Each structure stands twice: as C-alpha cells, then as structure tokens.
DRENTORKOL-3810 file (N, C-alpha, C; in nm, 4 decimals):
REM DRENTORKOL-3810
@n.u->-0.4321; n.v->8.3543; n.w->11.7254; ca.u->-0.3616; ca.v->8.4554; ca.w->11.8007; c.u->-0.3130; c.v->8.5679; c.w->11.7092
@n.u->-0.2714; n.v->8.5342; n.w->11.5869; ca.u->-0.2182; ca.v->8.6381; ca.w->11.4995; c.u->-0.3267; c.v->8.7327; c.w->11.4510
@n.u->-0.4510; n.v->8.6869; n.w->11.4447; ca.u->-0.5590; ca.v->8.7766; ca.w->11.4020; c.u->-0.5995; c.v->8.8733; c.w->11.5130
@n.u->-0.5596; n.v->8.8458; n.w->11.6357; ca.u->-0.5897; ca.v->8.9363; ca.w->11.7468; c.u->-0.5313; c.v->9.0747; c.w->11.7223
@n.u->-0.4081; n.v->9.0791; n.w->11.6709; ca.u->-0.3438; ca.v->9.2072; ca.w->11.6456; c.u->-0.4107; c.v->9.2814; c.w->11.5312
@n.u->-0.4626; n.v->9.2077; n.w->11.4349; ca.u->-0.5375; ca.v->9.2711; ca.w->11.3270; c.u->-0.6635; c.v->9.3354; c.w->11.3815
@n.u->-0.7339; n.v->9.2650; n.w->11.4680; ca.u->-0.8563; ca.v->9.3201; ca.w->11.5264; c.u->-0.8275; c.v->9.4412; c.w->11.6136
@n.u->-0.7201; n.v->9.4340; n.w->11.6913; ca.u->-0.6826; ca.v->9.5480; ca.w->11.7751; c.u->-0.6449; c.v->9.6678; c.w->11.6879
@n.u->-0.5678; n.v->9.6440; n.w->11.5822; ca.u->-0.5278; ca.v->9.7517; ca.w->11.4926; c.u->-0.6458; c.v->9.8148; c.w->11.4207
@n.u->-0.7385; n.v->9.7323; n.w->11.3735; ca.u->-0.8572; ca.v->9.7855; ca.w->11.3063; c.u->-0.9432; c.v->9.8636; c.w->11.4047
@n.u->-0.9581; n.v->9.8126; n.w->11.5259; ca.u->-1.0374; ca.v->9.8819; ca.w->11.6281; c.u->-0.9789; c.v->10.0186; c.w->11.6595
@n.u->-0.8470; n.v->10.0242; n.w->11.6802; ca.u->-0.7831; ca.v->10.1525; ca.w->11.7096; c.u->-0.7889; c.v->10.2464; c.w->11.5896
@n.u->-0.7801; n.v->10.1923; n.w->11.4679; ca.u->-0.7904; ca.v->10.2760; ca.w->11.3478; c.u->-0.9289; c.v->10.3364; c.w->11.3331
@n.u->-1.0309; n.v->10.2572; n.w->11.3613; ca.u->-1.1686; ca.v->10.3085; ca.w->11.3528; c.u->-1.1906; c.v->10.4176; c.w->11.4568
@n.u->-1.1384; n.v->10.3985; n.w->11.5763; ca.u->-1.1509; ca.v->10.5021; ca.w->11.6799; c.u->-1.0795; c.v->10.6304; c.w->11.6348
@n.u->-0.9583; n.v->10.6160; n.w->11.5808; ca.u->-0.8824; ca.v->10.7337; ca.w->11.5371; c.u->-0.9543; c.v->10.8071; c.w->11.4240
@n.u->-1.0071; n.v->10.7337; n.w->11.3277; ca.u->-1.0781; ca.v->10.7982; ca.w->11.2172; c.u->-1.2068; c.v->10.8649; c.w->11.2639
@n.u->-1.2767; n.v->10.8014; n.w->11.3560; ca.u->-1.3989; ca.v->10.8615; ca.w->11.4098; c.u->-1.3678; c.v->10.9916; c.w->11.4814
@n.u->-1.2627; n.v->10.9912; n.w->11.5599; ca.u->-1.2234; ca.v->11.1133; ca.w->11.6307; c.u->-1.1768; c.v->11.2198; c.w->11.5310
@n.u->-1.1028; n.v->11.1793; n.w->11.4279; ca.u->-1.0541; ca.v->11.2756; ca.w->11.3287; c.u->-1.1692; c.v->11.3401; c.w->11.2531
@n.u->-1.2757; n.v->11.2652; n.w->11.2278; ca.u->-1.3897; ca.v->11.3216; ca.w->11.1567; c.u->-1.4681; c.v->11.4219; c.w->11.2410
@n.u->-1.4429; n.v->11.4266; n.w->11.3720; ca.u->-1.5078; ca.v->11.5270; ca.w->11.4565; c.u->-1.4617; c.v->11.6675; c.w->11.4202
@n.u->-1.3404; n.v->11.6788; n.w->11.3674; ca.u->-1.2895; ca.v->11.8118; ca.w->11.3343; c.u->-1.3312; c.v->11.8573; c.w->11.1947
@n.u->-1.3920; n.v->11.7693; n.w->11.1185; ca.u->-1.4309; ca.v->11.8032; ca.w->10.9820; c.u->-1.5417; c.v->11.9081; c.w->10.9842
@n.u->-1.5221; n.v->12.0128; n.w->10.9067; ca.u->-1.6224; ca.v->12.1180; ca.w->10.8952; c.u->-1.6101; c.v->12.2286; c.w->10.9980
@n.u->-1.5268; n.v->12.2109; n.w->11.0976; ca.u->-1.5067; ca.v->12.3158; ca.w->11.1981; c.u->-1.3999; c.v->12.4125; c.w->11.1488
@n.u->-1.4098; n.v->12.5392; n.w->11.1885; ca.u->-1.3013; ca.v->12.6316; ca.w->11.1549; c.u->-1.1713; c.v->12.5870; c.w->11.2229
@n.u->-1.0588; n.v->12.6193; n.w->11.1609; ca.u->-0.9302; ca.v->12.5716; ca.w->11.2118; c.u->-0.9018; c.v->12.6191; c.w->11.3536
@n.u->-0.9544; n.v->12.7307; n.w->11.3923; ca.u->-0.9264; ca.v->12.7846; ca.w->11.5247; c.u->-1.0240; c.v->12.7403; c.w->11.6326
@n.u->-1.1135; n.v->12.6473; n.w->11.6029; ca.u->-1.2129; ca.v->12.6078; ca.w->11.7030; c.u->-1.1507; c.v->12.5175; c.w->11.8097
@n.u->-1.2111; n.v->12.5193; n.w->11.9263; ca.u->-1.1609; ca.v->12.4386; ca.w->12.0378; c.u->-1.1770; c.v->12.2896; c.w->12.0106
@n.u->-1.2723; n.v->12.2533; n.w->11.9262; ca.u->-1.2899; ca.v->12.1124; ca.w->11.8911; c.u->-1.1633; c.v->12.0596; c.w->11.8249
@n.u->-1.1061; n.v->12.1384; n.w->11.7357; ca.u->-0.9835; ca.v->12.0955; ca.w->11.6680; c.u->-0.8667; c.v->12.0823; c.w->11.7650
@n.u->-0.8604; n.v->12.1688; n.w->11.8639; ca.u->-0.7549; ca.v->12.1576; ca.w->11.9647; c.u->-0.7671; c.v->12.0251; c.w->12.0390
@n.u->-0.8869; n.v->11.9936; n.w->12.0845; ca.u->-0.9070; ca.v->11.8701; ca.w->12.1603; c.u->-0.8903; c.v->11.7462; c.w->12.0728
@n.u->-0.9364; n.v->11.7522; n.w->11.9486; ca.u->-0.9206; ca.v->11.6377; ca.w->11.8576; c.u->-0.7728; c.v->11.6114; c.w->11.8317
@n.u->-0.6948; n.v->11.7158; n.w->11.8085; ca.u->-0.5514; ca.v->11.6985; ca.w->11.7864; c.u->-0.4816; c.v->11.6368; c.w->11.9060
@n.u->-0.5137; n.v->11.6864; n.w->12.0240; ca.u->-0.4522; ca.v->11.6323; ca.w->12.1465; c.u->-0.4936; c.v->11.4879; c.w->12.1688
@n.u->-0.6205; n.v->11.4571; n.w->12.1471; ca.u->-0.6694; ca.v->11.3205; ca.w->12.1672; c.u->-0.6045; c.v->11.2250; c.w->12.0672
@n.u->-0.5878; n.v->11.2679; n.w->11.9420; ca.u->-0.5249; ca.v->11.1809; ca.w->11.8429; c.u->-0.3781; c.v->11.1546; c.w->11.8745
@n.u->-0.3079; n.v->11.2555; n.w->11.9228; ca.u->-0.1686; ca.v->11.2341; ca.w->11.9632; c.u->-0.1631; c.v->11.1371; c.w->12.0816
@n.u->-0.2525; n.v->11.1539; n.w->12.1764; ca.u->-0.2589; ca.v->11.0613; ca.w->12.2900; c.u->-0.2969; c.v->10.9204; c.w->12.2481
@n.u->-0.3898; n.v->10.9085; n.w->12.1538; ca.u->-0.4300; ca.v->10.7766; ca.w->12.1057; c.u->-0.3154; c.v->10.7078; c.w->12.0311
@n.u->-0.2369; n.v->10.7851; n.w->11.9571; ca.u->-0.1191; ca.v->10.7276; ca.w->11.8913; c.u->-0.0183; c.v->10.6757; c.w->11.9922
@n.u->0.0044; n.v->10.7521; n.w->12.0982; ca.u->0.0968; ca.v->10.7072; ca.w->12.2031; c.u->0.0412; c.v->10.5843; c.w->12.2754
@n.u->-0.0891; n.v->10.5837; n.w->12.2995; ca.u->-0.1522; ca.v->10.4694; ca.w->12.3646; c.u->-0.1422; c.v->10.3440; c.w->12.2783
@n.u->-0.1663; n.v->10.3585; n.w->12.1491; ca.u->-0.1591; ca.v->10.2418; ca.w->12.0611; c.u->-0.0159; c.v->10.1896; c.w->12.0496
@n.u->0.0824; n.v->10.2798; n.w->12.0494; ca.u->0.2217; ca.v->10.2355; ca.w->12.0473; c.u->0.2552; c.v->10.1561; c.w->12.1736
@n.u->0.2150; n.v->10.2081; n.w->12.2885; ca.u->0.2417; ca.v->10.1380; ca.w->12.4138; c.u->0.1710; c.v->10.0038; c.w->12.4216
@n.u->0.0460; n.v->10.0001; n.w->12.3781; ca.u->-0.0314; ca.v->9.8767; ca.w->12.3832; c.u->0.0293; c.v->9.7695; c.w->12.2932
@n.u->0.0595; n.v->9.8066; n.w->12.1697; ca.u->0.1114; ca.v->9.7074; ca.w->12.0763; c.u->0.2536; c.v->9.6638; c.w->12.1105
@n.u->0.3352; n.v->9.7542; n.w->12.1630; ca.u->0.4704; ca.v->9.7130; ca.w->12.2020; c.u->0.4668; c.v->9.6223; c.w->12.3248
@n.u->0.3747; n.v->9.6480; n.w->12.4172; ca.u->0.3613; ca.v->9.5587; ca.w->12.5321; c.u->0.3079; c.v->9.4223; c.w->12.4912
@n.u->0.2189; n.v->9.4202; n.w->12.3931; ca.u->0.1665; ca.v->9.2924; ca.w->12.3471; c.u->0.2722; c.v->9.2103; c.w->12.2742
@n.u->0.3649; n.v->9.2758; n.w->12.2050; ca.u->0.4731; ca.v->9.1999; ca.w->12.1412; c.u->0.5675; c.v->9.1406; c.w->12.2460
@n.u->0.5892; n.v->9.2119; n.w->12.3548; ca.u->0.6689; ca.v->9.1549; ca.w->12.4639; c.u->0.5954; c.v->9.0397; c.w->12.5303
@n.u->0.4639; n.v->9.0511; n.w->12.5387; ca.u->0.3833; ca.v->8.9424; ca.w->12.5938; c.u->0.3949; c.v->8.8176; c.w->12.5065
@n.u->0.4041; n.v->8.8366; n.w->12.3750; ca.u->0.4245; ca.v->8.7220; ca.w->12.2855; c.u->0.5576; c.v->8.6536; c.w->12.3131
@n.u->0.6617; n.v->8.7322; n.w->12.3391; ca.u->0.7924; ca.v->8.6729; ca.w->12.3713; c.u->0.7861; c.v->8.5922; c.w->12.5003
@n.u->0.7145; n.v->8.6417; n.w->12.5989; ca.u->0.6995; ca.v->8.5694; ca.w->12.7253; c.u->0.6221; c.v->8.4401; c.w->12.7041
@n.u->0.5161; n.v->8.4472; n.w->12.6235; ca.u->0.4373; ca.v->8.3269; ca.w->12.5954; c.u->0.5204; c.v->8.2220; c.w->12.5223
@n.u->0.6092; n.v->8.2658; n.w->12.4321; ca.u->0.6952; ca.v->8.1713; ca.w->12.3614; c.u->0.7954; c.v->8.1078; c.w->12.4561
@n.u->0.8540; n.v->8.1866; n.w->12.5447; ca.u->0.9527; ca.v->8.1308; ca.w->12.6375; c.u->0.8894; c.v->8.0367; c.w->12.7395
@n.u->0.7609; n.v->8.0563; n.w->12.7713; ca.u->0.6905; ca.v->7.9666; ca.w->12.8628; c.u->0.6324; c.v->7.8449; c.w->12.7925
@n.u->0.6402; n.v->7.8416; n.w->12.6613; ca.u->0.5892; ca.v->7.7276; ca.w->12.5866; c.u->0.4392; c.v->7.7298; c.w->12.5644
@n.u->0.3776; n.v->7.8451; n.w->12.5812; ca.u->0.2323; ca.v->7.8550; ca.w->12.5646; c.u->0.1904; c.v->7.8661; c.w->12.4190
@n.u->0.2817; n.v->7.9139; n.w->12.3325; ca.u->0.2557; ca.v->7.9191; ca.w->12.1887; c.u->0.3756; c.v->7.8591; c.w->12.1162
@n.u->0.3520; n.v->7.8120; n.w->11.9954; ca.u->0.4631; ca.v->7.7567; ca.w->11.9179; c.u->0.5317; c.v->7.8677; c.w->11.8379
@n.u->0.6421; n.v->7.8330; n.w->11.7734; ca.u->0.7212; ca.v->7.9339; ca.w->11.7035; c.u->0.6508; c.v->7.9894; c.w->11.5799
@n.u->0.5701; n.v->7.9068; n.w->11.5142; ca.u->0.4971; ca.v->7.9553; ca.w->11.3971; c.u->0.3949; c.v->8.0616; c.w->11.4362
@n.u->0.3203; n.v->8.0342; n.w->11.5418; ca.u->0.2235; ca.v->8.1321; ca.w->11.5906; c.u->0.2936; c.v->8.2580; c.w->11.6377
@n.u->0.4074; n.v->8.2415; n.w->11.7044; ca.u->0.4845; ca.v->8.3564; ca.w->11.7509; c.u->0.5310; c.v->8.4414; c.w->11.6337
@n.u->0.5829; n.v->8.3768; n.w->11.5290; ca.u->0.6310; ca.v->8.4503; ca.w->11.4127; c.u->0.5180; c.v->8.5259; c.w->11.3443
@n.u->0.4059; n.v->8.4585; n.w->11.3205; ca.u->0.2937; ca.v->8.5234; ca.w->11.2520; c.u->0.2350; c.v->8.6372; c.w->11.3347
@n.u->0.2205; n.v->8.6148; n.w->11.4641; ca.u->0.1649; ca.v->8.7182; ca.w->11.5511; c.u->0.2595; c.v->8.8370; c.w->11.5630
@n.u->0.3874; n.v->8.8093; n.w->11.5764; ca.u->0.4854; ca.v->8.9169; ca.w->11.5900; c.u->0.4951; c.v->8.9981; c.w->11.4602
@n.u->0.4873; n.v->8.9313; n.w->11.3453; ca.u->0.4905; ca.v->9.0015; ca.w->11.2172; c.u->0.3701; c.v->9.0934; c.w->11.2031
@n.u->0.2530; n.v->9.0437; n.w->11.2395; ca.u->0.1314; ca.v->9.1231; ca.w->11.2310; c.u->0.1348; c.v->9.2400; c.w->11.3287
@n.u->0.1811; n.v->9.2139; n.w->11.4502; ca.u->0.1891; ca.v->9.3199; ca.w->11.5505; c.u->0.2901; c.v->9.4266; c.w->11.5114
@n.u->0.4009; n.v->9.3861; n.w->11.4522; ca.u->0.5030; ca.v->9.4821; ca.w->11.4107; c.u->0.4513; c.v->9.5716; c.w->11.2994
@n.u->0.3726; n.v->9.5161; n.w->11.2096; ca.u->0.3133; ca.v->9.5966; ca.w->11.1034; c.u->0.2241; c.v->9.7057; c.w->11.1617
@n.u->0.1358; n.v->9.6675; n.w->11.2524; ca.u->0.0481; ca.v->9.7665; ca.w->11.3154; c.u->0.1273; c.v->9.8620; c.w->11.4027
@n.u->0.2306; n.v->9.8123; n.w->11.4689; ca.u->0.3122; ca.v->9.8964; ca.w->11.5565; c.u->0.3864; c.v->10.0033; c.w->11.4786
@n.u->0.4278; n.v->9.9732; n.w->11.3566; ca.u->0.5007; ca.v->10.0711; ca.w->11.2766; c.u->0.4098; c.v->10.1683; c.w->11.2040
@n.u->0.2879; n.v->10.1302; n.w->11.1740; ca.u->0.2008; ca.v->10.2147; ca.w->11.0923; c.u->0.1002; c.v->10.2962; c.w->11.1734
@n.u->0.0289; n.v->10.2314; n.w->11.2617; ca.u->-0.0842; ca.v->10.2962; ca.w->11.3285; c.u->-0.0460; c.v->10.4168; c.w->11.4134
@n.u->0.0494; n.v->10.4071; n.w->11.5055; ca.u->0.0812; ca.v->10.5250; ca.w->11.5869; c.u->0.1342; c.v->10.6422; c.w->11.5047
@n.u->0.2125; n.v->10.6135; n.w->11.4024; ca.u->0.2702; ca.v->10.7207; ca.w->11.3209; c.u->0.1607; c.v->10.7968; c.w->11.2473
@n.u->0.0697; n.v->10.7239; n.w->11.1852; ca.u->-0.0379; ca.v->10.7887; ca.w->11.1094; c.u->-0.1316; c.v->10.8641; c.w->11.2022
@n.u->-0.1680; n.v->10.8030; n.w->11.3144; ca.u->-0.2595; ca.v->10.8675; ca.w->11.4092; c.u->-0.1991; c.v->10.9947; c.w->11.4666
@n.u->-0.0735; n.v->10.9876; n.w->11.5062; ca.u->-0.0084; ca.v->11.1069; ca.w->11.5615; c.u->0.0137; c.v->11.2134; c.w->11.4545
@n.u->0.0419; n.v->11.1725; n.w->11.3322; ca.u->0.0615; ca.v->11.2703; ca.w->11.2246; c.u->-0.0666; c.v->11.3472; c.w->11.1954
@n.u->-0.1788; n.v->11.2778; n.w->11.1952; ca.u->-0.3063; ca.v->11.3466; ca.w->11.1746; c.u->-0.3340; c.v->11.4411; c.w->11.2905
@n.u->-0.3055; n.v->11.3962; n.w->11.4128; ca.u->-0.3242; ca.v->11.4821; ca.w->11.5294; c.u->-0.2360; c.v->11.6052; c.w->11.5258
@n.u->-0.1112; n.v->11.5890; n.w->11.4874; ca.u->-0.0196; ca.v->11.7034; ca.w->11.4781; c.u->-0.0645; c.v->11.7989; c.w->11.3684
@n.u->-0.1132; n.v->11.7455; n.w->11.2574; ca.u->-0.1613; ca.v->11.8298; ca.w->11.1486; c.u->-0.2811; c.v->11.9133; c.w->11.1937
@n.u->-0.3750; n.v->11.8527; n.w->11.2625; ca.u->-0.4925; ca.v->11.9261; ca.w->11.3122; c.u->-0.4498; c.v->12.0285; c.w->11.4167
@n.u->-0.3576; n.v->11.9895; n.w->11.5031; ca.u->-0.3106; ca.v->12.0799; ca.w->11.6080; c.u->-0.2321; c.v->12.1974; c.w->11.5507
@n.u->-0.1501; n.v->12.1722; n.w->11.4495; ca.u->-0.0748; ca.v->12.2830; ca.w->11.3895; c.u->-0.1680; c.v->12.3775; c.w->11.3139
@n.u->-0.2753; n.v->12.3250; n.w->11.2547; ca.u->-0.3737; ca.v->12.4126; ca.w->11.1898; c.u->-0.4425; c.v->12.4991; c.w->11.2945
@n.u->-0.4639; n.v->12.4447; n.w->11.4136; ca.u->-0.5259; ca.v->12.5232; ca.w->11.5209; c.u->-0.4325; c.v->12.6354; c.w->11.5647
@n.u->-0.3029; n.v->12.6046; n.w->11.5798; ca.u->-0.2068; ca.v->12.7058; ca.w->11.6228; c.u->-0.1894; c.v->12.8166; c.w->11.5180
@n.u->-0.1980; n.v->12.7827; n.w->11.3914; ca.u->-0.1740; ca.v->12.8803; ca.w->11.2840; c.u->-0.2998; c.v->12.9561; c.w->11.2419
@n.u->-0.4143; n.v->12.9187; n.w->11.2968; ca.u->-0.5388; ca.v->12.9863; ca.w->11.2583; c.u->-0.5428; c.v->13.1277; c.w->11.3161
@n.u->-0.5990; n.v->13.2203; n.w->11.2412; ca.u->-0.6114; ca.v->13.3578; ca.w->11.2952; c.u->-0.7106; c.v->13.3614; c.w->11.4114
@n.u->-0.6799; n.v->13.4414; n.w->11.5092; ca.u->-0.7640; ca.v->13.4556; ca.w->11.6276; c.u->-0.8396; c.v->13.5874; c.w->11.6220
@n.u->-0.9588; n.v->13.5842; n.w->11.6795; ca.u->-1.0371; ca.v->13.7088; ca.w->11.6902; c.u->-0.9833; c.v->13.7900; c.w->11.8075
@n.u->-0.9653; n.v->13.9193; n.w->11.7850; ca.u->-0.9127; ca.v->14.0066; ca.w->11.8921; c.u->-1.0231; c.v->14.0718; c.w->11.9685
END
C-alpha cells in the first residue's frame, strides 16, 4: 500500500515534466506557454487534492481495521512527502512559465 503513493507521485511527476517540456524552445509570448502554464497550475492543484484525499482515505481504512498501524504509518509518511513536494514544484514551474508569458513583449 505504501508504494502506491510512490507510483502515483512518479506518474504525476512524469506528466508534469512532459507538459513542461512542451514549452521548451517556444518564444515566451507564444500561446503554447500560456496553456502549459495554466495546465501545470491545474495539475498541481489536482495532485494536491488527490493526495490529500488519499491520506484521508488511509485514516478511514485504519479506523475500519482494513490496514494495520505500520502500513498506515508508512503509507501516510510516503503520501505526505509527495503531498508537500509535488504540487508546490508543479505549480511553481507553471507560474514561472505563465509569468514569462505575461512579461514577454507583444507585437503591435
């Protein structure tokens, strides 16, 4: 059960990096960068919601006796690590790309 959160975190990280690489090589003012920034911010919010809901699901499973305390501790520790790191990094990259889009010179 504790490796599930690792797999979810790696999967979401690969998606975020793949999306971030879409903006590589484009001028800062291109529409691709606007959409990539927005999608990365949304993906960060989605990953935060998903991982926080899964940690609550672990608490419910522990109270129902479906998992033992050791599994709960290991899974919760792993989920908390991904919950604190993944959304922050994903949203920060999205904000950085989006702010570069806003600050890019526009053609008149």
